[in-house]
TIRO-180982 format. One record per residue: y, z, x of N, C-alpha, C, CB in turn; residue in three letters. Coordinates in Angstrom, 3 decimals. Glycine has a CB too. Layout:
% residues N
+----------+----------+----------+----------+----------+----------+----------+----------+----------+----------+----------+----------+-----+
!     n.c2 !     n.c3 !     n.c1 !    ca.c2 !    ca.c3 !    ca.c1 !     c.c2 !     c.c3 !     c.c1 !    cb.c2 !    cb.c3 !    cb.c1 ! res !
+----------+----------+----------+----------+----------+----------+----------+----------+----------+----------+----------+----------+-----+
!        Y !        Z !        X !        Y !        Z !        X !        Y !        Z !        X !        Y !        Z !        X ! ALA !
...
+----------+----------+----------+----------+----------+----------+----------+----------+----------+----------+----------+----------+-----+
***
This chain:
% residues 150
+----------+----------+----------+----------+----------+----------+----------+----------+----------+----------+----------+----------+-----+
!     n.c2 !     n.c3 !     n.c1 !    ca.c2 !    ca.c3 !    ca.c1 !     c.c2 !     c.c3 !     c.c1 !    cb.c2 !    cb.c3 !    cb.c1 ! res !
+----------+----------+----------+----------+----------+----------+----------+----------+----------+----------+----------+----------+-----+
!   88.309 ! -114.267 !  -30.890 !   88.073 ! -113.734 !  -29.506 !   87.735 ! -114.860 !  -28.502 !   86.903 ! -112.688 !  -29.523 ! MET !
!   88.419 ! -114.964 !  -27.404 !   88.013 ! -116.022 !  -26.446 !   86.944 ! -115.613 !  -25.482 !   89.184 ! -116.474 !  -25.667 ! THR !
!   86.348 ! -116.800 !  -24.928 !   85.292 ! -116.586 !  -23.982 !   85.623 ! -115.602 !  -22.950 !   84.927 ! -117.813 !  -23.358 ! LYS !
!   86.859 ! -115.883 !  -22.396 !   87.257 ! -114.951 !  -21.259 !   87.497 ! -113.379 !  -21.663 !   88.615 ! -115.525 !  -20.628 ! HIS !
!   87.857 ! -113.032 !  -22.883 !   87.868 ! -111.711 !  -23.391 !   86.602 ! -111.070 !  -23.531 !   88.475 ! -111.684 !  -24.583 ! THR !
!   85.638 ! -111.825 !  -23.909 !   84.235 ! -111.325 !  -24.163 !   83.630 ! -111.172 !  -22.763 !   83.333 ! -112.360 !  -25.115 ! VAL !
!   83.808 ! -111.984 !  -21.783 !   83.309 ! -111.740 !  -20.450 !   83.986 ! -110.645 !  -19.781 !   83.416 ! -112.914 !  -19.639 ! LEU !
!   85.237 ! -110.375 !  -19.956 !   85.946 ! -109.237 !  -19.381 !   85.464 ! -107.992 !  -19.920 !   87.384 ! -109.325 !  -19.599 ! THR !
!   85.212 ! -107.903 !  -21.203 !   84.668 ! -106.683 !  -22.022 !   83.223 ! -106.444 !  -21.461 !   84.627 ! -106.985 !  -23.743 ! ARG !
!   82.485 ! -107.374 !  -21.307 !   81.119 ! -107.306 !  -20.981 !   81.115 ! -106.889 !  -19.610 !   80.371 ! -108.584 !  -21.204 ! THR !
!   81.802 ! -107.404 !  -18.780 !   81.951 ! -107.005 !  -17.327 !   82.371 ! -105.493 !  -17.148 !   83.047 ! -107.935 !  -16.632 ! THR !
!   83.287 ! -105.089 !  -17.948 !   83.898 ! -103.907 !  -17.962 !   82.772 ! -102.876 !  -18.460 !   85.188 ! -103.980 !  -18.844 ! THR !
!   82.093 ! -103.178 !  -19.570 !   81.091 ! -102.292 !  -20.059 !   79.898 ! -102.144 !  -19.011 !   80.583 ! -102.821 !  -21.433 ! ILE !
!   79.418 ! -103.222 !  -18.464 !   78.400 ! -103.157 !  -17.507 !   78.920 ! -102.439 !  -16.251 !   77.892 ! -104.543 !  -17.197 ! VAL !
!   79.984 ! -102.733 !  -15.863 !   80.593 ! -101.945 !  -14.566 !   80.705 ! -100.400 !  -14.907 !   82.202 ! -102.538 !  -14.142 ! ALA !
!   80.944 ! -100.075 !  -16.041 !   80.985 !  -98.597 !  -16.521 !   79.674 !  -97.999 !  -16.629 !   81.644 !  -98.451 !  -17.878 ! LEU !
!   78.614 !  -98.666 !  -17.146 !   77.187 !  -98.125 !  -17.169 !   76.720 !  -98.053 !  -15.718 !   76.171 !  -99.068 !  -18.055 ! PHE !
!   76.791 !  -98.941 !  -14.698 !   76.397 !  -98.968 !  -13.447 !   77.151 !  -97.825 !  -12.822 !   76.610 ! -100.294 !  -12.824 ! VAL !
!   78.371 !  -97.515 !  -13.044 !   79.068 !  -96.565 !  -12.421 !   78.450 !  -95.079 !  -12.738 !   80.513 !  -96.732 !  -12.841 ! SER !
!   78.292 !  -95.022 !  -14.240 !   77.882 !  -93.703 !  -14.705 !   76.420 !  -93.433 !  -14.282 !   78.043 !  -93.596 !  -16.257 ! VAL !
!   75.513 !  -94.410 !  -14.281 !   74.180 !  -94.209 !  -13.792 !   74.089 !  -94.076 !  -12.287 !   73.333 !  -95.311 !  -14.236 ! PHE !
!   74.784 !  -95.011 !  -11.661 !   74.621 !  -95.059 !  -10.088 !   75.423 !  -93.821 !   -9.548 !   75.245 !  -96.543 !   -9.391 ! GLY !
!   76.539 !  -93.363 !  -10.003 !   77.132 !  -92.091 !   -9.513 !   76.418 !  -90.886 !   -9.901 !   78.488 !  -91.951 !   -9.970 ! LEU !
!   75.704 !  -90.959 !  -11.133 !   74.976 !  -89.785 !  -11.590 !   73.704 !  -89.576 !  -10.865 !   74.698 !  -89.878 !  -13.022 ! GLY !
!   73.281 !  -90.418 !  -10.103 !   72.019 !  -90.323 !   -9.383 !   72.269 !  -89.978 !   -7.926 !   71.231 !  -91.632 !   -9.493 ! SER !
!   73.545 !  -89.662 !   -7.468 !   73.706 !  -89.145 !   -6.193 !   73.308 !  -87.818 !   -6.210 !   75.003 !  -89.273 !   -5.704 ! CYS !
!   72.755 !  -87.433 !   -5.038 !   72.241 !  -85.969 !   -4.670 !   72.989 !  -85.570 !   -3.573 !   70.694 !  -85.843 !   -4.297 ! THR !
!   73.181 !  -84.283 !   -3.637 !   73.800 !  -83.501 !   -2.413 !   72.609 !  -82.829 !   -1.745 !   74.970 !  -82.328 !   -2.863 ! LYS !
!   72.696 !  -83.240 !   -0.407 !   71.646 !  -82.695 !    0.612 !   72.162 !  -81.508 !    1.189 !   71.292 !  -83.686 !    1.768 ! HIS !
!   71.494 !  -80.390 !    1.165 !   71.761 !  -79.068 !    1.793 !   70.861 !  -78.817 !    2.870 !   71.661 !  -77.957 !    0.835 ! VAL !
!   71.283 !  -78.640 !    4.144 !   70.395 !  -78.297 !    5.224 !   70.416 !  -76.753 !    5.333 !   70.830 !  -79.007 !    6.581 ! THR !
!   69.252 !  -76.064 !    5.187 !   69.016 !  -74.840 !    5.287 !   68.347 !  -74.337 !    6.358 !   68.509 !  -74.525 !    4.358 ! GLN !
!   68.906 !  -73.390 !    7.100 !   68.362 !  -72.888 !    8.321 !   67.490 !  -71.662 !    7.819 !   69.544 !  -72.487 !    9.418 ! VAL !
!   66.286 !  -71.857 !    8.254 !   65.138 !  -70.587 !    7.897 !   64.991 !  -69.829 !    9.153 !   63.477 !  -71.146 !    7.414 ! VAL !
!   65.220 !  -68.546 !    9.007 !   65.023 !  -67.701 !   10.147 !   63.695 !  -67.324 !   10.111 !   65.898 !  -66.539 !   10.204 ! ASP !
!   62.813 !  -66.953 !   11.335 !   61.485 !  -66.726 !   11.363 !   61.154 !  -65.356 !   11.744 !   60.882 !  -67.626 !   12.188 ! GLN !
!   60.066 !  -64.754 !   11.332 !   59.325 !  -63.587 !   11.886 !   58.280 !  -63.956 !   12.615 !   58.854 !  -62.702 !   10.937 ! GLY !
!   57.921 !  -63.334 !   13.749 !   56.718 !  -63.589 !   14.602 !   56.178 !  -62.141 !   15.067 !   57.115 !  -64.576 !   15.931 ! PHE !
!   54.869 !  -62.231 !   15.108 !   54.077 !  -61.057 !   15.606 !   53.191 !  -61.315 !   16.675 !   53.301 !  -60.488 !   14.586 ! SER !
!   52.964 !  -60.303 !   17.440 !   51.893 !  -60.434 !   18.515 !   51.335 !  -59.012 !   18.774 !   52.497 !  -61.090 !   19.915 ! ALA !
!   49.983 !  -58.978 !   19.226 !   49.253 !  -57.784 !   19.318 !   49.079 !  -57.641 !   20.779 !   47.923 !  -57.796 !   18.519 ! LEU !
!   49.129 !  -56.469 !   21.349 !   48.923 !  -56.201 !   22.726 !   47.992 !  -54.957 !   22.913 !   50.279 !  -55.995 !   23.411 ! TYR !
!   47.318 !  -54.750 !   23.948 !   46.591 !  -53.523 !   24.232 !   47.081 !  -52.939 !   25.466 !   45.126 !  -53.747 !   24.324 ! THR !
!   47.399 !  -51.658 !   25.320 !   47.991 !  -50.844 !   26.406 !   46.881 !  -49.989 !   27.035 !   49.169 !  -49.924 !   25.861 ! ILE !
!   46.525 !  -50.184 !   28.252 !   45.397 !  -49.434 !   28.931 !   46.169 !  -48.099 !   29.498 !   44.620 !  -50.407 !   30.224 ! LYS !
!   45.435 !  -46.984 !   29.673 !   45.936 !  -45.924 !   30.364 !   46.608 !  -46.092 !   31.617 !   45.015 !  -45.136 !   30.542 ! PRO !
!   46.046 !  -47.075 !   32.428 !   46.569 !  -47.258 !   33.784 !   47.752 !  -48.141 !   33.629 !   45.513 !  -47.867 !   34.781 ! THR !
!   48.125 !  -48.790 !   32.473 !   49.386 !  -49.472 !   32.386 !   50.650 !  -48.682 !   32.323 !   49.355 !  -50.269 !   31.288 ! ASP !
!   50.433 !  -47.350 !   31.983 !   51.694 !  -46.523 !   31.794 !   52.355 !  -46.227 !   33.207 !   51.340 !  -45.102 !   31.024 ! TRP !
!   53.525 !  -46.112 !   33.456 !   53.999 !  -45.674 !   34.674 !   55.207 !  -44.513 !   34.426 !   54.503 !  -46.978 !   35.487 ! GLN !
!   54.852 !  -43.387 !   35.168 !   55.751 !  -42.178 !   35.095 !   57.055 !  -42.422 !   35.632 !   55.188 !  -41.023 !   35.809 ! LEU !
!   58.033 !  -42.022 !   34.874 !   59.418 !  -42.220 !   35.369 !   60.024 !  -40.741 !   35.400 !   60.307 !  -43.283 !   34.368 ! ASP !
!   60.331 !  -40.162 !   36.650 !   60.934 !  -38.845 !   36.827 !   62.402 !  -39.095 !   37.232 !   60.147 !  -37.970 !   37.923 ! ASN !
!   62.862 !  -40.247 !   37.151 !   64.329 !  -40.404 !   37.658 !   65.445 !  -39.831 !   36.851 !   64.654 !  -41.822 !   37.789 ! SER !
!   65.055 !  -39.563 !   35.520 !   66.150 !  -39.145 !   34.684 !   67.059 !  -40.269 !   34.300 !   66.920 !  -38.101 !   35.357 ! GLY !
!   66.798 !  -41.472 !   34.601 !   67.694 !  -42.612 !   34.185 !   67.266 !  -42.967 !   32.820 !   67.614 !  -43.883 !   35.157 ! LEU !
!   65.895 !  -43.019 !   32.460 !   65.508 !  -43.527 !   31.191 !   65.660 !  -42.445 !   30.233 !   64.121 !  -44.071 !   31.188 ! ILE !
!   65.250 !  -41.083 !   30.612 !   65.124 !  -39.994 !   29.742 !   65.441 !  -38.843 !   30.510 !   63.809 !  -39.893 !   29.119 ! ASN !
!   65.893 !  -37.768 !   30.066 !   66.128 !  -36.438 !   30.806 !   64.882 !  -35.931 !   31.246 !   66.813 !  -35.358 !   29.951 ! ALA !
!   63.703 !  -36.144 !   30.477 !   62.444 !  -35.572 !   30.652 !   61.548 !  -36.679 !   31.373 !   61.859 !  -35.086 !   29.250 ! GLU !
!   60.384 !  -36.106 !   32.094 !   59.589 !  -37.138 !   32.611 !   58.924 !  -37.993 !   31.432 !   58.530 !  -36.515 !   33.545 ! PRO !
!   59.022 !  -39.181 !   31.648 !   58.713 !  -40.287 !   30.533 !   57.717 !  -41.320 !   31.119 !   60.125 !  -41.110 !   30.039 ! THR !
!   56.691 !  -41.594 !   30.379 !   55.889 !  -42.706 !   30.590 !   56.367 !  -43.904 !   29.911 !   54.587 !  -42.432 !   30.206 ! TYR !
!   56.326 !  -44.993 !   30.822 !   56.857 !  -46.319 !   30.274 !   56.005 !  -47.487 !   30.512 !   58.177 !  -46.640 !   30.853 ! VAL !
!   55.814 !  -48.385 !   29.594 !   54.985 !  -49.752 !   29.776 !   56.195 !  -50.664 !   29.396 !   53.461 !  -49.980 !   28.681 ! VAL !
!   56.249 !  -51.613 !   30.433 !   57.243 !  -52.777 !   30.333 !   56.558 !  -53.983 !   30.132 !   58.111 !  -52.943 !   31.549 ! SER !
!   56.701 !  -54.601 !   29.055 !   55.970 !  -55.870 !   28.620 !   56.887 !  -57.061 !   28.817 !   55.505 !  -55.798 !   27.081 ! LEU !
!   56.320 !  -58.216 !   29.357 !   57.147 !  -59.341 !   29.347 !   56.851 !  -60.073 !   28.126 !   56.981 !  -60.173 !   30.549 ! ASN !
!   58.152 !  -60.275 !   27.244 !   57.879 !  -60.809 !   25.946 !   58.976 !  -62.077 !   25.926 !   58.084 !  -59.593 !   24.677 ! VAL !
!   58.679 !  -63.182 !   26.397 !   59.811 !  -64.227 !   26.623 !   60.292 !  -64.607 !   25.170 !   59.260 !  -65.636 !   27.494 ! PRO !
!   59.650 !  -64.332 !   23.977 !   60.173 !  -64.659 !   22.626 !   61.363 !  -63.840 !   22.500 !   59.158 !  -64.390 !   21.449 ! GLU !
!   61.636 !  -62.655 !   23.127 !   62.811 !  -61.943 !   22.796 !   63.935 !  -62.487 !   23.793 !   62.561 !  -60.346 !   22.908 ! ILE !
!   64.554 !  -63.563 !   23.181 !   65.678 !  -64.332 !   23.615 !   67.136 !  -63.693 !   23.434 !   65.609 !  -65.603 !   22.888 ! ASP !
!   68.044 !  -64.514 !   23.853 !   69.474 !  -63.985 !   23.643 !   69.764 !  -63.979 !   22.126 !   70.598 !  -64.915 !   24.427 ! ASP !
!   69.162 !  -64.837 !   21.480 !   69.569 !  -64.925 !   19.892 !   68.898 !  -63.661 !   19.205 !   68.959 !  -66.442 !   19.095 ! LYS !
!   67.604 !  -63.307 !   19.604 !   66.970 !  -62.122 !   19.029 !   67.749 !  -60.929 !   19.299 !   65.603 !  -61.933 !   19.534 ! VAL !
!   68.164 !  -60.902 !   20.720 !   69.055 !  -59.528 !   21.220 !   70.218 !  -59.441 !   20.454 !   69.571 !  -59.529 !   22.803 ! VAL !
!   70.870 !  -60.533 !   20.222 !   72.081 !  -60.408 !   19.726 !   72.317 !  -60.250 !   18.007 !   72.721 !  -61.567 !   20.280 ! GLN !
!   71.199 !  -60.966 !   17.568 !   71.430 !  -61.031 !   16.095 !   70.007 !  -60.671 !   15.312 !   71.991 !  -62.590 !   15.686 ! ASN !
!   69.030 !  -60.712 !   15.982 !   67.715 !  -60.420 !   15.290 !   67.285 !  -58.966 !   15.488 !   66.579 !  -61.365 !   15.831 ! GLY !
!   65.773 !  -58.903 !   15.468 !   65.281 !  -57.423 !   15.454 !   63.999 !  -57.579 !   16.186 !   65.065 !  -56.718 !   13.900 ! GLY !
!   63.524 !  -56.545 !   16.912 !   62.283 !  -56.132 !   17.421 !   61.697 !  -54.950 !   16.995 !   62.348 !  -56.055 !   18.655 ! VAL !
!   60.559 !  -54.967 !   16.314 !   60.075 !  -53.656 !   15.843 !   58.624 !  -53.592 !   16.340 !   60.187 !  -53.484 !   14.216 ! PHE !
!   58.379 !  -52.381 !   16.858 !   57.139 !  -52.012 !   17.462 !   56.302 !  -50.989 !   16.728 !   57.406 !  -51.531 !   18.761 ! ALA !
!   55.092 !  -51.158 !   16.641 !   54.184 !  -50.367 !   15.948 !   52.944 !  -49.892 !   16.902 !   53.708 !  -51.179 !   14.718 ! TYR !
!   52.454 !  -48.788 !   16.968 !   51.379 !  -48.165 !   17.748 !   50.300 !  -47.771 !   16.925 !   51.830 !  -47.018 !   18.491 ! LEU !
!   49.029 !  -48.081 !   17.498 !   47.722 !  -47.508 !   16.816 !   46.917 !  -46.761 !   17.942 !   46.742 !  -48.764 !   16.121 ! SER !
!   46.496 !  -45.636 !   17.466 !   45.705 !  -44.740 !   18.429 !   44.397 !  -44.809 !   17.926 !   46.187 !  -43.227 !   18.533 ! PHE !
!   44.001 !  -45.651 !   17.008 !   42.601 !  -45.615 !   16.337 !   41.621 !  -46.108 !   17.507 !   42.504 !  -46.666 !   14.900 ! ASP !
!   40.542 !  -45.793 !   17.425 !   39.428 !  -46.170 !   18.318 !   38.839 !  -47.463 !   17.691 !   38.303 !  -44.972 !   18.455 ! LYS !
!   38.382 !  -48.411 !   18.494 !   37.808 !  -49.599 !   17.899 !   38.961 !  -50.476 !   17.252 !   36.716 !  -49.184 !   16.820 ! GLY !
!   38.623 !  -51.149 !   16.223 !   39.595 !  -52.050 !   15.426 !   40.873 !  -51.106 !   14.975 !   38.782 !  -52.733 !   14.011 ! ASP !
!   42.029 !  -51.530 !   15.317 !   43.171 !  -50.693 !   14.713 !   43.337 !  -50.921 !   13.305 !   44.497 !  -50.974 !   15.363 ! PRO !
!   43.385 !  -49.907 !   12.543 !   43.673 !  -50.094 !   11.109 !   44.947 !  -49.366 !   10.599 !   42.484 !  -49.615 !   10.310 ! VAL !
!   45.448 !  -48.582 !   11.487 !   46.799 !  -47.632 !   10.976 !   47.636 !  -47.786 !   12.117 !   46.528 !  -45.862 !   10.654 ! THR !
!   48.874 !  -48.230 !   11.887 !   49.917 !  -48.373 !   12.814 !   51.039 !  -47.479 !   12.451 !   50.356 !  -49.766 !   12.900 ! TYR !
!   51.618 !  -46.914 !   13.531 !   52.943 !  -45.925 !   13.369 !   53.965 !  -46.795 !   13.824 !   52.962 !  -44.445 !   14.292 ! GLU !
!   55.130 !  -46.836 !   13.028 !   56.263 !  -47.466 !   13.547 !   57.105 !  -46.661 !   14.518 !   57.051 !  -47.872 !   12.478 ! GLN !
!   57.630 !  -47.305 !   15.517 !   58.488 !  -46.393 !   16.513 !   59.994 !  -46.658 !   16.181 !   58.184 !  -46.771 !   18.193 ! LEU !
!   60.863 !  -45.667 !   16.326 !   60.445 !  -44.453 !   16.971 !   59.658 !  -43.509 !   16.078 !   61.620 !  -43.761 !   17.494 ! PRO !
!   58.800 !  -42.553 !   16.768 !   58.004 !  -41.796 !   16.131 !   57.652 !  -40.567 !   17.080 !   56.867 !  -42.601 !   15.669 ! GLU !
!   57.363 !  -39.425 !   16.400 !   56.873 !  -38.320 !   17.117 !   55.333 !  -38.199 !   16.399 !   57.940 !  -36.910 !   16.956 ! THR !
!   54.408 !  -38.371 !   17.365 !   53.035 !  -38.379 !   17.084 !   52.201 !  -37.467 !   18.041 !   52.560 !  -39.780 !   17.141 ! TYR !
!   51.569 !  -36.443 !   17.351 !   50.756 !  -35.656 !   18.195 !   51.568 !  -34.689 !   19.103 !   49.913 !  -36.561 !   19.015 ! GLY !
!   52.918 !  -34.318 !   18.740 !   53.735 !  -33.524 !   19.524 !   54.446 !  -34.406 !   20.669 !   52.882 !  -32.377 !   20.098 ! GLY !
!   54.231 !  -35.846 !   20.782 !   54.775 !  -36.537 !   21.814 !   55.783 !  -37.613 !   21.085 !   53.600 !  -37.184 !   22.730 ! LEU !
!   56.963 !  -37.771 !   21.665 !   58.033 !  -38.716 !   20.982 !   57.777 !  -40.092 !   21.786 !   59.769 !  -38.110 !   21.158 ! SER !
!   57.841 !  -41.122 !   20.953 !   57.622 !  -42.453 !   21.316 !   58.959 !  -43.294 !   20.973 !   56.331 !  -42.994 !   20.564 ! TYR !
!   59.336 !  -44.190 !   21.612 !   60.506 !  -44.924 !   21.466 !   60.439 !  -46.411 !   22.129 !   61.618 !  -44.090 !   22.068 ! ALA !
!   61.351 !  -47.324 !   21.735 !   61.223 !  -48.409 !   22.415 !   62.696 !  -49.013 !   22.878 !   60.407 !  -49.317 !   21.574 ! THR !
!   62.805 !  -49.823 !   23.815 !   64.081 !  -50.471 !   24.215 !   63.686 !  -51.961 !   24.537 !   64.796 !  -49.702 !   25.524 ! THR !
!   64.591 !  -52.921 !   24.283 !   64.333 !  -54.280 !   24.428 !   65.570 !  -54.932 !   24.956 !   63.880 !  -54.883 !   23.147 ! HIS !
!   65.302 !  -56.035 !   25.794 !   66.436 !  -56.894 !   26.332 !   65.701 !  -58.351 !   26.402 !   67.057 !  -56.318 !   27.931 ! ALA !
!   66.430 !  -59.221 !   27.010 !   66.000 !  -60.602 !   27.140 !   64.780 !  -60.597 !   27.834 !   66.974 !  -61.470 !   27.821 ! ASN !
!   63.670 !  -60.955 !   27.182 !   62.245 !  -61.169 !   27.874 !   61.558 !  -59.906 !   28.074 !   62.341 !  -61.864 !   29.293 ! GLY !
!   62.057 !  -58.657 !   27.651 !   61.420 !  -57.463 !   27.935 !   61.375 !  -56.603 !   26.760 !   62.043 !  -56.806 !   29.019 ! LYS !
!   60.134 !  -55.817 !   26.650 !   60.088 !  -54.735 !   25.737 !   59.471 !  -53.559 !   26.524 !   59.275 !  -55.105 !   24.436 ! LEU !
!   60.107 !  -52.435 !   26.300 !   59.709 !  -51.063 !   26.983 !   59.186 !  -50.206 !   25.879 !   60.989 !  -50.282 !   27.747 ! ASN !
!   57.977 !  -49.562 !   26.183 !   57.450 !  -48.511 !   25.382 !   57.541 !  -47.265 !   26.023 !   56.127 !  -48.743 !   25.019 ! ILE !
!   58.183 !  -46.264 !   25.441 !   58.262 !  -45.066 !   26.223 !   57.801 !  -43.891 !   25.430 !   59.646 !  -44.846 !   26.718 ! LEU !
!   57.306 !  -42.854 !   26.131 !   56.893 !  -41.699 !   25.535 !   57.020 !  -40.512 !   26.467 !   55.551 !  -41.866 !   25.065 ! TYR !
!   57.242 !  -39.256 !   25.794 !   57.532 !  -37.987 !   26.587 !   57.044 !  -36.808 !   25.789 !   59.096 !  -37.813 !   26.908 ! TRP !
!   57.059 !  -35.738 !   26.440 !   56.865 !  -34.504 !   25.835 !   58.308 !  -33.699 !   25.495 !   55.935 !  -33.692 !   26.802 ! ASN !
!   58.687 !  -33.834 !   24.263 !   60.149 !  -33.323 !   24.063 !   60.114 !  -31.721 !   24.325 !   60.734 !  -33.679 !   22.431 ! PRO !
!   61.272 !  -31.330 !   25.074 !   61.493 !  -29.868 !   25.220 !   60.614 !  -29.254 !   26.179 !   61.329 !  -29.171 !   23.957 ! GLY !
!   59.720 !  -29.844 !   26.887 !   58.786 !  -29.288 !   27.941 !   59.114 !  -29.395 !   29.395 !   57.542 !  -29.908 !   27.801 ! SER !
!   59.827 !  -30.476 !   29.553 !   60.253 !  -30.948 !   30.989 !   58.928 !  -31.050 !   31.791 !   61.346 !  -29.852 !   31.762 ! ASN !
!   57.899 !  -31.381 !   31.254 !   56.483 !  -31.604 !   31.777 !   56.266 !  -33.043 !   31.340 !   55.301 !  -30.527 !   31.151 ! GLN !
!   55.456 !  -33.682 !   32.523 !   54.945 !  -35.010 !   32.019 !   54.037 !  -34.960 !   31.048 !   54.378 !  -35.769 !   32.976 ! ALA !
!   53.877 !  -35.852 !   29.965 !   52.852 !  -35.746 !   28.991 !   51.659 !  -36.250 !   29.425 !   53.173 !  -36.349 !   27.830 ! PRO !
!   50.630 !  -35.875 !   28.874 !   49.177 !  -36.516 !   29.233 !   49.048 !  -37.944 !   28.985 !   48.030 !  -35.871 !   28.409 ! PRO !
!   48.437 !  -38.581 !   29.816 !   48.005 !  -39.995 !   29.640 !   47.092 !  -40.113 !   28.409 !   47.250 !  -40.518 !   30.928 ! LEU !
!   47.403 !  -41.197 !   27.685 !   46.351 !  -41.572 !   26.604 !   45.027 !  -41.609 !   27.198 !   46.622 !  -42.962 !   25.936 ! PRO !
!   44.032 !  -41.120 !   26.374 !   42.567 !  -41.123 !   26.747 !   41.897 !  -42.523 !   26.664 !   41.792 !  -40.152 !   25.809 ! LEU !
!   42.476 !  -43.283 !   25.827 !   41.859 !  -44.711 !   25.654 !   43.059 !  -45.611 !   25.533 !   40.852 !  -44.871 !   24.299 ! GLY !
!   42.714 !  -46.910 !   25.024 !   43.542 !  -48.052 !   24.817 !   44.524 !  -47.587 !   23.614 !   42.625 !  -49.414 !   24.473 ! ASN !
!   45.784 !  -48.042 !   23.725 !   46.621 !  -47.890 !   22.701 !   46.985 !  -49.323 !   22.272 !   47.792 !  -47.021 !   23.083 ! VAL !
!   46.913 !  -49.623 !   20.932 !   47.151 !  -50.929 !   20.350 !   48.698 !  -51.000 !   19.911 !   46.140 !  -51.169 !   19.089 ! HIS !
!   49.294 !  -52.125 !   20.257 !   50.761 !  -52.265 !   19.890 !   50.822 !  -53.623 !   19.100 !   51.788 !  -52.271 !   21.266 ! LEU !
!   51.706 !  -53.493 !   18.041 !   51.910 !  -54.631 !   17.334 !   53.516 !  -54.803 !   17.641 !   51.432 !  -54.486 !   15.721 ! LYS !
!   53.922 !  -55.944 !   17.846 !   55.235 !  -56.241 !   17.945 !   55.760 !  -57.414 !   16.922 !   55.450 !  -56.589 !   19.360 ! VAL !
!   56.830 !  -57.016 !   16.297 !   57.247 !  -58.007 !   15.187 !   58.732 !  -58.348 !   15.804 !   57.257 !  -57.275 !   13.447 ! VAL !
!   58.886 !  -59.680 !   15.760 !   60.184 !  -60.138 !   16.227 !   60.779 !  -61.133 !   15.206 !   60.056 !  -60.793 !   17.639 ! ILE !
!   62.087 !  -60.605 !   14.691 !   62.700 !  -61.326 !   13.686 !   63.932 !  -62.129 !   14.215 !   63.075 !  -60.391 !   12.598 ! LEU !
!   63.928 !  -63.394 !   14.014 !   65.006 !  -64.381 !   14.472 !   65.990 !  -64.211 !   13.322 !   64.471 !  -66.018 !   14.681 ! ASP !
!   67.195 !  -64.111 !   13.479 !   68.129 !  -63.913 !   12.428 !   69.495 !  -64.580 !   12.729 !   68.295 !  -62.439 !   12.191 ! ALA !
!   70.281 !  -64.962 !   11.614 !   71.489 !  -65.639 !   11.766 !   72.614 !  -64.591 !   11.258 !   71.459 !  -67.047 !   10.945 ! THR !
!   73.672 !  -64.400 !   12.117 !   74.563 !  -63.357 !   11.752 !   75.330 !  -63.684 !   10.464 !   75.508 !  -63.093 !   12.876 ! PRO !
!   75.711 !  -62.622 !    9.745 !   76.479 !  -63.020 !    8.437 !   77.884 !  -63.393 !    8.783 !   76.520 !  -61.819 !    7.349 ! LEU !
!   78.385 !  -64.121 !    8.012 !   79.925 !  -64.485 !    8.320 !   80.960 !  -63.587 !    7.644 !   80.258 !  -65.972 !    7.835 ! ASP !
+----------+----------+----------+----------+----------+----------+----------+----------+----------+----------+----------+----------+-----+
***
């Protein structure tokens, strides 16, 4: 065997090992988008409720609280979710009711748009304005940022 043949074989073997180990150590990097959920607590005072008799929101007289929530952006409106929970507990809220809900004979619901969340309540079937809450109502808002499925 000539010196040239030994060097060629050795070079080939070294190149093969370098290729196997070098290419085997390549990693695939995947960028993952993580959607997030956010929450905020609000206190609604009895004086915050506004009576709407226009019939545009609801056929029956309805109390409405409109909150500025800038986190409800176009992405959340188009693909995410907004969930609202009310607590009528005195003191520290410990029990939340998810909206929509009928609670104490009154119906509660929500609507949302860019930057806005509306909480509504009315006395179904009575065509009368419901009574105002006697105390503060605690509101928990959960906003989910989401990516649409393809």
